[in-house]
N, C-alpha and C positions, 0 to 999 in steps of 0.2 A: 950338673944337676940331674934329677929324676923326676919323672911325672908320676904322680898319684891321682887319684879320683875321690872327691869328697862330695857329698850331697849337701846341696843349698836351696834356699827357696827358690822357686822359679823366676821371680822378678829379678834376684840378684845375679842369676846366670845370664838373664836376658840382657841386662845391663852392661854385665862384664863383657859378652860377646861382642856387643854393640859398641864398646869403648875403643878409642884409638889406641894404637899399640903401645905407645909411650904411658898411658894411665895404666893399661893392662900389666906393664912391666912393673909398675911403681905398686899396684896391689899385690902382684906375685912377691916383690921384695917385703911388704909389710907383712904378708900371711906367711912368708918363710920365717922372719923374725920371730912370730908370734907362736908359730908351731915349733920352732927351736925351743923357745922359753917354756913352752907348755910341757915338753918332756925333760926338762931340767930339773934337778933336785935343789935348786936354789931357792931362797925365800921370795916371796911375791915382789916385794920393795927391790930387791936385787934385779930381778928379770925385768921389771919396770923401768928401772934405772939403764939397764944393759939395752932393752929394747929401744928407749929412747934415743940413746946415743948411737946405736947402730942405725936407726931411721934416719937420724940427722946426718950421719956419715954417706948414707945413701942418697941424699937429697931429699928426704921426705920431711920437711918442716911442719910445724905444728899447722900452718896454713893449709900446706898441702894435704895433710891427713884429714883436716876437718874437710877440705873439697871433696876428697875420696870418700868420706863417710857421707856427707851430705848429699852427694850427687843423685843417689837413687830418691830423694825425696822430692 
């Protein structure tokens, strides 16, 4: 893996920095999958299906994803 820097809202950065290492890892996996798909030449439906399958294989169930997405609220 290689590190990159991206800009996010200050609140997102704060919540991420304060998250437990396990949660940070899950967020990194999710973002890595989404970025891989963003640069792909595949259709949106194919991208969504592959992202879903990869997320599930990495332990990110719909419940975990919802938890990650709702944690900042």
